ROSEBA-142253 format. One record per residue: chain; residue number from 1; x, y, z of N, C-alpha, C, O in turn. Coordinates in Angstrom, 1 decimal. Layout:
% ROSEBA-142253
+-------+-----+--------+---------+--------+---------+----------+--------+--------+---------+--------+--------+---------+--------+
! kette !  nr ! n.east ! n.north !   n.up ! ca.east ! ca.north !  ca.up ! c.east ! c.north !   c.up ! o.east ! o.north !   o.up !
+-------+-----+--------+---------+--------+---------+----------+--------+--------+---------+--------+--------+---------+--------+
!     A ! NUM !      X !       Y !      Z !       X !        Y !      Z !      X !       Y !      Z !      X !       Y !      Z !
...
+-------+-----+--------+---------+--------+---------+----------+--------+--------+---------+--------+--------+---------+--------+
END
This chain:
% ROSEBA-142253
+-------+-----+--------+---------+--------+---------+----------+--------+--------+---------+--------+--------+---------+--------+
! kette !  nr ! n.east ! n.north !   n.up ! ca.east ! ca.north !  ca.up ! c.east ! c.north !   c.up ! o.east ! o.north !   o.up !
+-------+-----+--------+---------+--------+---------+----------+--------+--------+---------+--------+--------+---------+--------+
!     A !   1 !   99.1 !   111.1 !   88.1 !    98.3 !    112.1 !   87.5 !   98.2 !   113.3 !   88.4 !   98.1 !   113.1 !   89.6 !
!     A !   2 !   98.3 !   114.5 !   87.9 !    98.5 !    115.7 !   88.6 !   97.3 !   116.5 !   89.0 !   97.3 !   117.7 !   88.9 !
!     A !   3 !   96.3 !   115.8 !   89.5 !    95.1 !    116.6 !   90.0 !   94.9 !   116.3 !   91.5 !   94.9 !   115.1 !   91.9 !
!     A !   4 !   94.8 !   117.3 !   92.3 !    94.7 !    117.2 !   93.7 !   93.4 !   117.8 !   94.2 !   93.0 !   118.9 !   93.7 !
!     A !   5 !   92.7 !   117.2 !   95.1 !    91.6 !    117.8 !   95.8 !   91.9 !   117.7 !   97.3 !   92.3 !   116.6 !   97.8 !
!     A !   6 !   91.8 !   118.8 !   98.0 !    92.2 !    118.8 !   99.4 !   91.0 !   119.3 !  100.2 !   90.3 !   120.2 !   99.8 !
!     A !   7 !   90.8 !   118.7 !  101.3 !    89.7 !    119.2 !  102.3 !   90.4 !   119.6 !  103.6 !   91.3 !   118.9 !  104.1 !
!     A !   8 !   90.0 !   120.8 !  104.1 !    90.5 !    121.2 !  105.3 !   89.4 !   121.5 !  106.3 !   88.4 !   122.0 !  105.9 !
!     A !   9 !   89.6 !   121.0 !  107.5 !    88.6 !    121.2 !  108.5 !   89.2 !   122.1 !  109.6 !   90.3 !   121.8 !  110.1 !
!     A !  10 !   88.5 !   123.1 !  110.0 !    88.9 !    124.0 !  111.0 !   89.1 !   123.3 !  112.3 !   88.2 !   122.6 !  112.7 !
!     A !  11 !   90.2 !   123.5 !  113.0 !    90.4 !    122.8 !  114.3 !   89.3 !   123.0 !  115.3 !   89.1 !   122.1 !  116.1 !
!     A !  12 !   88.7 !   124.2 !  115.3 !    87.6 !    124.5 !  116.3 !   86.4 !   123.5 !  116.1 !   85.6 !   123.3 !  117.0 !
!     A !  13 !   86.3 !   123.0 !  114.9 !    85.2 !    122.1 !  114.6 !   85.3 !   120.8 !  115.4 !   84.3 !   120.3 !  115.9 !
!     A !  14 !   86.6 !   120.4 !  115.6 !    86.8 !    119.2 !  116.4 !   86.4 !   119.4 !  117.9 !   85.9 !   118.5 !  118.6 !
!     A !  15 !   86.5 !   120.6 !  118.4 !    86.2 !    120.9 !  119.8 !   84.7 !   120.8 !  120.0 !   84.2 !   120.5 !  121.1 !
!     A !  16 !   83.9 !   121.0 !  119.0 !    82.5 !    121.0 !  119.1 !   81.9 !   119.6 !  118.9 !   80.8 !   119.4 !  119.3 !
!     A !  17 !   82.6 !   118.7 !  118.3 !    82.1 !    117.4 !  118.0 !   83.0 !   116.3 !  118.6 !   84.1 !   116.5 !  119.0 !
!     A !  18 !   82.4 !   115.1 !  118.6 !    83.2 !    114.0 !  119.0 !   84.3 !   113.7 !  117.9 !   84.0 !   113.5 !  116.7 !
!     A !  19 !   85.5 !   113.7 !  118.3 !    86.7 !    113.6 !  117.4 !   86.6 !   112.3 !  116.6 !   86.9 !   112.3 !  115.4 !
!     A !  20 !   86.3 !   111.2 !  117.2 !    86.3 !    110.0 !  116.5 !   85.2 !   109.9 !  115.4 !   85.5 !   109.3 !  114.4 !
!     A !  21 !   84.1 !   110.5 !  115.7 !    83.0 !    110.5 !  114.6 !   83.5 !   111.3 !  113.4 !   83.2 !   110.9 !  112.3 !
!     A !  22 !   84.1 !   112.4 !  113.7 !    84.6 !    113.3 !  112.6 !   85.7 !   112.6 !  111.8 !   85.7 !   112.6 !  110.6 !
!     A !  23 !   86.6 !   111.9 !  112.5 !    87.7 !    111.2 !  111.8 !   87.1 !   110.0 !  111.0 !   87.6 !   109.8 !  109.9 !
!     A !  24 !   86.1 !   109.3 !  111.5 !    85.5 !    108.3 !  110.7 !   84.8 !   108.8 !  109.5 !   84.8 !   108.2 !  108.4 !
!     A !  25 !   84.1 !   110.0 !  109.7 !    83.5 !    110.6 !  108.5 !   84.5 !   111.0 !  107.5 !   84.3 !   110.9 !  106.3 !
!     A !  26 !   85.6 !   111.6 !  107.9 !    86.6 !    112.0 !  107.0 !   87.1 !   110.8 !  106.2 !   87.3 !   110.9 !  105.0 !
!     A !  27 !   87.4 !   109.8 !  106.9 !    87.9 !    108.5 !  106.3 !   86.9 !   108.0 !  105.2 !   87.3 !   107.6 !  104.1 !
!     A !  28 !   85.6 !   108.1 !  105.5 !    84.6 !    107.6 !  104.6 !   84.5 !   108.5 !  103.4 !   84.4 !   108.1 !  102.3 !
!     A !  29 !   84.7 !   109.8 !  103.6 !    84.6 !    110.8 !  102.5 !   85.8 !   110.6 !  101.6 !   85.7 !   110.6 !  100.4 !
!     A !  30 !   87.0 !   110.4 !  102.1 !    88.2 !    110.1 !  101.3 !   88.0 !   108.9 !  100.5 !   88.3 !   108.9 !   99.3 !
!     A !  31 !   87.5 !   107.8 !  101.1 !    87.2 !    106.6 !  100.4 !   86.2 !   106.8 !   99.2 !   86.4 !   106.4 !   98.1 !
!     A !  32 !   85.1 !   107.4 !   99.6 !    84.0 !    107.6 !   98.6 !   84.5 !   108.5 !   97.4 !   84.2 !   108.2 !   96.3 !
!     A !  33 !   85.1 !   109.6 !   97.7 !    85.6 !    110.5 !   96.7 !   86.6 !   109.9 !   95.8 !   86.6 !   110.1 !   94.6 !
!     A !  34 !   87.6 !   109.1 !   96.4 !    88.6 !    108.5 !   95.6 !   88.0 !   107.4 !   94.7 !   88.4 !   107.4 !   93.5 !
!     A !  35 !   87.1 !   106.6 !   95.2 !    86.4 !    105.6 !   94.3 !   85.6 !   106.3 !   93.2 !   85.5 !   105.8 !   92.1 !
!     A !  36 !   84.9 !   107.4 !   93.5 !    84.2 !    108.2 !   92.5 !   85.1 !   108.7 !   91.4 !   84.8 !   108.7 !   90.3 !
!     A !  37 !   86.3 !   109.3 !   91.9 !    87.2 !    109.8 !   90.9 !   87.8 !   108.7 !   90.0 !   88.0 !   108.9 !   88.8 !
!     A !  38 !   88.1 !   107.5 !   90.6 !    88.5 !    106.4 !   89.8 !   87.5 !   106.0 !   88.8 !   87.8 !   105.8 !   87.6 !
!     A !  39 !   86.3 !   105.9 !   89.2 !    85.2 !    105.6 !   88.3 !   85.1 !   106.6 !   87.1 !   84.9 !   106.2 !   86.0 !
!     A !  40 !   85.1 !   107.8 !   87.5 !    85.0 !    108.9 !   86.4 !   86.2 !   108.9 !   85.5 !   86.1 !   109.1 !   84.3 !
!     A !  41 !   87.4 !   108.6 !   86.1 !    88.6 !    108.5 !   85.2 !   88.5 !   107.4 !   84.2 !   88.9 !   107.5 !   83.1 !
!     A !  42 !   88.0 !   106.3 !   84.7 !    87.8 !    105.1 !   83.8 !   86.8 !   105.5 !   82.6 !   87.0 !   105.1 !   81.5 !
!     A !  43 !   85.8 !   106.2 !   82.9 !    84.8 !    106.6 !   81.9 !   85.3 !   107.7 !   81.0 !   85.0 !   107.6 !   79.8 !
!     A !  44 !   86.1 !   108.6 !   81.5 !    86.6 !    109.7 !   80.6 !   87.9 !   109.5 !   79.9 !   88.2 !   110.2 !   79.0 !
!     A !  45 !   88.6 !   108.5 !   80.3 !    89.9 !    108.2 !   79.7 !   89.7 !   107.7 !   78.3 !   88.6 !   107.1 !   78.0 !
!     A !  46 !   90.6 !   107.9 !   77.4 !    90.5 !    107.4 !   76.0 !   90.3 !   105.9 !   76.0 !   91.0 !   105.2 !   76.8 !
!     A !  47 !   89.5 !   105.4 !   75.2 !    89.3 !    103.9 !   75.1 !   88.2 !   103.7 !   74.0 !   87.8 !   104.6 !   73.3 !
!     A !  48 !   87.8 !   102.5 !   73.9 !    86.8 !    102.2 !   72.8 !   85.6 !   103.1 !   73.0 !   85.0 !   103.2 !   74.1 !
!     A !  49 !   85.2 !   103.8 !   72.0 !    84.1 !    104.7 !   72.0 !   84.5 !   106.1 !   72.5 !   83.6 !   107.0 !   72.4 !
!     A !  50 !   85.7 !   106.3 !   72.9 !    86.2 !    107.7 !   73.3 !   87.6 !   107.9 !   72.8 !   88.5 !   108.3 !   73.5 !
!     A !  51 !   87.7 !   107.7 !   71.5 !    89.0 !    107.9 !   70.8 !   89.1 !   109.4 !   70.3 !   88.1 !   110.1 !   70.2 !
!     A !  52 !   90.3 !   109.8 !   70.0 !    90.5 !    111.1 !   69.3 !   89.8 !   111.0 !   67.9 !   90.0 !   110.0 !   67.2 !
!     A !  53 !   89.1 !   112.1 !   67.5 !    88.5 !    112.0 !   66.2 !   89.7 !   112.0 !   65.1 !   90.8 !   112.5 !   65.3 !
!     A !  54 !   89.3 !   111.5 !   64.0 !    90.2 !    111.4 !   62.8 !   91.5 !   110.6 !   63.1 !   92.6 !   111.0 !   62.5 !
!     A !  55 !   91.5 !   109.6 !   63.9 !    92.6 !    108.7 !   64.1 !   92.3 !   107.3 !   63.6 !   91.1 !   106.9 !   63.6 !
!     A !  56 !   93.3 !   106.6 !   63.3 !    93.1 !    105.3 !   62.7 !   93.3 !   104.2 !   63.8 !   92.9 !   103.0 !   63.5 !
!     A !  57 !   93.9 !   104.5 !   64.9 !    94.2 !    103.4 !   65.9 !   92.9 !   102.9 !   66.5 !   91.9 !   103.6 !   66.5 !
!     A !  58 !   93.0 !   101.7 !   67.0 !    91.9 !    101.1 !   67.7 !   92.2 !   101.1 !   69.2 !   93.1 !   100.3 !   69.6 !
!     A !  59 !   91.5 !   101.8 !   70.0 !    91.8 !    101.8 !   71.4 !   91.5 !   100.5 !   72.0 !   90.5 !    99.8 !   71.7 !
!     A !  60 !   92.4 !   100.0 !   72.8 !    92.3 !     98.7 !   73.4 !   91.6 !    98.7 !   74.7 !   91.0 !    97.6 !   75.1 !
!     A !  61 !   91.5 !    99.8 !   75.4 !    90.8 !     99.8 !   76.7 !   91.8 !    99.6 !   77.9 !   91.4 !    99.6 !   79.0 !
!     A !  62 !   93.1 !    99.4 !   77.5 !    94.1 !     99.1 !   78.6 !   94.3 !   100.3 !   79.5 !   94.4 !   100.2 !   80.7 !
!     A !  63 !   94.2 !   101.5 !   79.0 !    94.3 !    102.7 !   79.8 !   93.2 !   102.8 !   80.8 !   93.4 !   103.1 !   82.0 !
!     A !  64 !   92.0 !   102.5 !   80.4 !    90.9 !    102.5 !   81.3 !   91.1 !   101.4 !   82.4 !   90.9 !   101.7 !   83.6 !
!     A !  65 !   91.4 !   100.2 !   82.0 !    91.6 !     99.1 !   82.9 !   92.8 !    99.3 !   83.9 !   92.9 !    98.7 !   84.9 !
!     A !  66 !   93.7 !   100.2 !   83.5 !    94.9 !    100.5 !   84.3 !   94.7 !   101.3 !   85.5 !   95.6 !   101.4 !   86.3 !
!     A !  67 !   93.5 !   101.9 !   85.6 !    93.2 !    102.7 !   86.8 !   93.0 !   101.8 !   88.1 !   92.4 !   100.8 !   88.0 !
!     A !  68 !   93.5 !   102.3 !   89.2 !    93.3 !    101.7 !   90.5 !   93.4 !   102.8 !   91.5 !   93.8 !   103.9 !   91.3 !
!     A !  69 !   93.0 !   102.4 !   92.7 !    93.1 !    103.4 !   93.8 !   93.9 !   102.8 !   95.0 !   93.8 !   101.6 !   95.3 !
!     A !  70 !   94.6 !   103.7 !   95.7 !    95.2 !    103.4 !   97.0 !   94.5 !   104.3 !   98.0 !   94.5 !   105.5 !   97.8 !
!     A !  71 !   93.9 !   103.7 !   99.0 !    93.1 !    104.5 !  100.0 !   93.5 !   104.2 !  101.4 !   93.6 !   103.0 !  101.8 !
!     A !  72 !   93.8 !   105.2 !  102.1 !    94.0 !    105.1 !  103.6 !   93.0 !   106.0 !  104.3 !   92.2 !   106.7 !  103.6 !
!     A !  73 !   93.1 !   106.1 !  105.6 !    92.2 !    106.9 !  106.3 !   92.4 !   108.4 !  106.1 !   91.6 !   109.2 !  106.3 !
!     A !  74 !   93.6 !   108.7 !  105.6 !    94.0 !    110.1 !  105.4 !   94.2 !   110.6 !  104.0 !   94.4 !   111.8 !  103.7 !
!     A !  75 !   94.3 !   109.6 !  103.1 !    94.6 !    110.0 !  101.7 !   94.0 !   109.0 !  100.7 !   94.0 !   107.8 !  101.0 !
!     A !  76 !   93.6 !   109.5 !   99.6 !    93.2 !    108.6 !   98.5 !   93.9 !   109.0 !   97.2 !   94.1 !   110.2 !   96.9 !
!     A !  77 !   94.4 !   108.0 !   96.5 !    95.2 !    108.2 !   95.3 !   94.6 !   107.4 !   94.2 !   94.5 !   106.2 !   94.3 !
!     A !  78 !   94.3 !   108.0 !   93.0 !    93.9 !    107.3 !   91.8 !   95.2 !   107.2 !   91.0 !   95.8 !   108.2 !   90.6 !
!     A !  79 !   95.5 !   105.9 !   90.6 !    96.7 !    105.7 !   89.8 !   96.4 !   105.0 !   88.5 !   95.3 !   104.5 !   88.3 !
!     A !  80 !   97.4 !   105.0 !   87.6 !    97.3 !    104.2 !   86.4 !   98.6 !   103.5 !   86.2 !   99.6 !   104.1 !   86.2 !
!     A !  81 !   98.5 !   102.2 !   86.0 !    99.7 !    101.4 !   85.8 !  100.2 !   101.3 !   84.4 !  101.2 !   100.6 !   84.1 !
!     A !  82 !   99.5 !   101.9 !   83.4 !   100.0 !    102.0 !   82.0 !  101.0 !   103.1 !   81.9 !  100.8 !   104.2 !   82.2 !
!     A !  83 !  102.2 !   102.7 !   81.4 !   103.3 !    103.7 !   81.4 !  103.1 !   104.8 !   80.4 !  103.8 !   105.8 !   80.5 !
!     A !  84 !  102.1 !   104.7 !   79.5 !   101.9 !    105.8 !   78.6 !  100.8 !   106.8 !   79.0 !  100.5 !   107.7 !   78.2 !
!     A !  85 !  100.3 !   106.6 !   80.2 !    99.3 !    107.6 !   80.6 !   99.7 !   109.0 !   80.5 !   99.0 !   109.9 !   80.2 !
!     A !  86 !  101.0 !   109.2 !   80.9 !   101.6 !    110.6 !   80.9 !  101.5 !   111.2 !   79.5 !  101.3 !   112.4 !   79.4 !
!     A !  87 !  101.7 !   110.4 !   78.4 !   101.6 !    111.0 !   77.1 !  100.1 !   111.3 !   76.7 !   99.9 !   112.3 !   76.0 !
!     A !  88 !   99.2 !   110.6 !   77.2 !    97.8 !    110.8 !   77.0 !   97.4 !   112.1 !   77.7 !   96.7 !   113.0 !   77.1 !
!     A !  89 !   97.8 !   112.2 !   79.0 !    97.4 !    113.3 !   79.8 !   98.0 !   114.6 !   79.4 !   97.4 !   115.7 !   79.3 !
!     A !  90 !   99.3 !   114.6 !   79.1 !   100.1 !    115.8 !   78.7 !  100.2 !   116.0 !   77.2 !  100.6 !   117.1 !   76.8 !
!     A !  91 !  100.0 !   115.0 !   76.4 !   100.1 !    115.2 !   75.0 !  101.5 !   115.0 !   74.5 !  102.4 !   114.9 !   75.3 !
!     A !  92 !  101.6 !   114.9 !   73.2 !   102.9 !    114.8 !   72.5 !  102.9 !   115.8 !   71.4 !  102.0 !   116.5 !   71.1 !
!     A !  93 !  104.0 !   115.8 !   70.6 !   104.1 !    116.7 !   69.4 !  103.0 !   116.2 !   68.4 !  102.7 !   117.0 !   67.5 !
!     A !  94 !  102.6 !   115.0 !   68.4 !   101.7 !    114.5 !   67.4 !  100.3 !   114.2 !   68.0 !   99.3 !   113.9 !   67.2 !
!     A !  95 !  100.1 !   114.4 !   69.3 !    98.8 !    114.1 !   69.9 !   98.5 !   115.2 !   70.9 !   99.3 !   115.5 !   71.8 !
!     A !  96 !   97.3 !   115.7 !   70.9 !    96.9 !    116.7 !   71.9 !   96.7 !   116.1 !   73.3 !   96.4 !   114.9 !   73.4 !
!     A !  97 !   96.9 !   117.0 !   74.3 !    96.7 !    116.5 !   75.6 !   95.3 !   116.2 !   75.9 !   94.4 !   116.9 !   75.4 !
!     A !  98 !   95.0 !   115.2 !   76.7 !    93.7 !    114.8 !   77.1 !   93.7 !   114.7 !   78.6 !   93.7 !   113.5 !   79.1 !
!     A !  99 !   93.7 !   115.8 !   79.3 !    94.0 !    115.8 !   80.8 !   92.6 !   115.4 !   81.5 !   92.1 !   116.3 !   82.2 !
!     A ! 100 !   92.2 !   114.2 !   81.3 !    90.9 !    113.8 !   82.0 !   91.0 !   113.8 !   83.5 !   90.0 !   114.0 !   84.1 !
!     A ! 101 !   92.2 !   113.5 !   84.1 !    92.2 !    113.5 !   85.6 !   91.9 !   114.9 !   86.1 !   91.2 !   115.0 !   87.1 !
!     A ! 102 !   92.4 !   115.9 !   85.5 !    92.2 !    117.3 !   85.9 !   90.7 !   117.6 !   85.7 !   90.1 !   118.3 !   86.5 !
!     A ! 103 !   90.1 !   117.2 !   84.6 !    88.7 !    117.4 !   84.3 !   87.9 !   116.7 !   85.4 !   86.9 !   117.3 !   85.9 !
!     A ! 104 !   88.2 !   115.5 !   85.8 !    87.5 !    114.8 !   86.9 !   87.6 !   115.6 !   88.2 !   86.6 !   115.8 !   88.9 !
!     A ! 105 !   88.8 !   116.1 !   88.5 !    89.0 !    116.8 !   89.8 !   88.2 !   118.1 !   89.7 !   87.6 !   118.5 !   90.7 !
!     A ! 106 !   88.2 !   118.8 !   88.6 !    87.4 !    120.0 !   88.5 !   85.9 !   119.7 !   88.6 !   85.2 !   120.5 !   89.2 !
!     A ! 107 !   85.4 !   118.6 !   88.0 !    84.0 !    118.3 !   88.1 !   83.6 !   118.0 !   89.6 !   82.6 !   118.6 !   90.1 !
!     A ! 108 !   84.4 !   117.2 !   90.3 !    84.2 !    116.9 !   91.7 !   84.1 !   118.2 !   92.5 !   83.3 !   118.3 !   93.4 !
!     A ! 109 !   85.1 !   119.1 !   92.2 !    85.1 !    120.3 !   93.0 !   83.9 !   121.2 !   92.7 !   83.3 !   121.7 !   93.6 !
!     A ! 110 !   83.6 !   121.3 !   91.4 !    82.4 !    122.2 !   91.1 !   81.1 !   121.7 !   91.6 !   80.2 !   122.4 !   91.9 !
!     A ! 111 !   81.0 !   120.3 !   91.8 !    79.8 !    119.7 !   92.3 !   79.8 !   119.7 !   93.8 !   78.8 !   119.3 !   94.4 !
!     A ! 112 !   80.9 !   120.2 !   94.5 !    81.0 !    120.2 !   95.9 !   80.8 !   118.8 !   96.4 !   80.2 !   118.5 !   97.5 !
!     A ! 113 !   81.4 !   117.8 !   95.7 !    81.3 !    116.4 !   96.0 !   81.7 !   116.1 !   97.4 !   81.0 !   115.4 !   98.1 !
!     A ! 114 !   82.9 !   116.6 !   97.8 !    83.4 !    116.2 !   99.1 !   82.6 !   116.9 !  100.2 !   82.3 !   116.2 !  101.3 !
!     A ! 115 !   82.2 !   118.1 !  100.0 !    81.4 !    118.8 !  101.0 !   80.0 !   118.0 !  101.3 !   79.6 !   117.8 !  102.4 !
!     A ! 116 !   79.4 !   117.7 !  100.1 !    78.2 !    116.9 !  100.2 !   78.4 !   115.6 !  100.9 !   77.5 !   115.1 !  101.7 !
!     A ! 117 !   79.5 !   114.9 !  100.5 !    79.7 !    113.6 !  101.1 !   80.0 !   113.7 !  102.6 !   79.7 !   112.8 !  103.4 !
!     A ! 118 !   80.7 !   114.8 !  103.0 !    81.0 !    115.0 !  104.4 !   79.7 !   115.2 !  105.2 !   79.5 !   114.7 !  106.3 !
!     A ! 119 !   78.8 !   116.0 !  104.6 !    77.5 !    116.3 !  105.3 !   76.7 !   114.9 !  105.5 !   76.2 !   114.7 !  106.5 !
!     A ! 120 !   76.7 !   114.1 !  104.4 !    76.1 !    112.9 !  104.4 !   76.7 !   111.9 !  105.5 !   76.0 !   111.3 !  106.2 !
!     A ! 121 !   78.0 !   111.9 !  105.5 !    78.7 !    111.0 !  106.5 !   78.4 !   111.5 !  107.9 !   78.2 !   110.6 !  108.8 !
!     A ! 122 !   78.5 !   112.8 !  108.2 !    78.2 !    113.3 !  109.5 !   76.7 !   113.0 !  109.9 !   76.5 !   112.8 !  111.1 !
!     A ! 123 !   75.8 !   113.1 !  109.0 !    74.4 !    112.8 !  109.3 !   74.3 !   111.3 !  109.6 !   73.6 !   111.0 !  110.6 !
!     A ! 124 !   75.0 !   110.4 !  108.9 !    74.9 !    109.0 !  109.2 !   75.5 !   108.7 !  110.6 !   75.0 !   107.7 !  111.2 !
!     A ! 125 !   76.5 !   109.5 !  111.0 !    77.1 !    109.3 !  112.3 !   76.2 !   109.9 !  113.4 !   76.5 !   109.8 !  114.6 !
!     A ! 126 !   75.2 !   110.7 !  113.1 !    74.3 !    111.3 !  114.0 !   74.9 !   112.6 !  114.6 !   74.5 !   113.1 !  115.6 !
!     A ! 127 !   76.0 !   113.1 !  113.9 !    76.6 !    114.3 !  114.4 !   75.8 !   115.6 !  114.0 !   75.7 !   116.5 !  114.8 !
!     A ! 128 !   75.2 !   115.6 !  112.9 !    74.4 !    116.7 !  112.4 !   73.1 !   116.1 !  112.0 !   72.9 !   114.9 !  111.7 !
!     A ! 129 !   72.1 !   117.0 !  111.9 !    70.7 !    116.6 !  111.5 !   70.5 !   117.0 !  110.0 !   69.4 !   116.7 !  109.5 !
+-------+-----+--------+---------+--------+---------+----------+--------+--------+---------+--------+--------+---------+--------+
END
């Protein structure tokens, strides 16, 4: 799914703080944000109760259940193991695009989700008040 959220921390920030505390906070923010994105993707993806209007098919919920996350200390990735996700996200000649991953990324960005999570993580580490 083609939605990216990136966080950059100015290198001078590390000079002012304990490097390990910042790295631990970064890792926690990546984990929290990735899990939140996965949760929102599951809720916003087409499935029972969230089908396209005027369609006859019965959504099985497989697309929702197909979401999973891969998380490391430096990167979080929300994936879907259903091979048809690309058709749902980008659309076809007979079905409009439903780019819910981009919508989720835009929501997280507009809510300043990562910034707020970083502040919270740094407060928990005692780095900021």
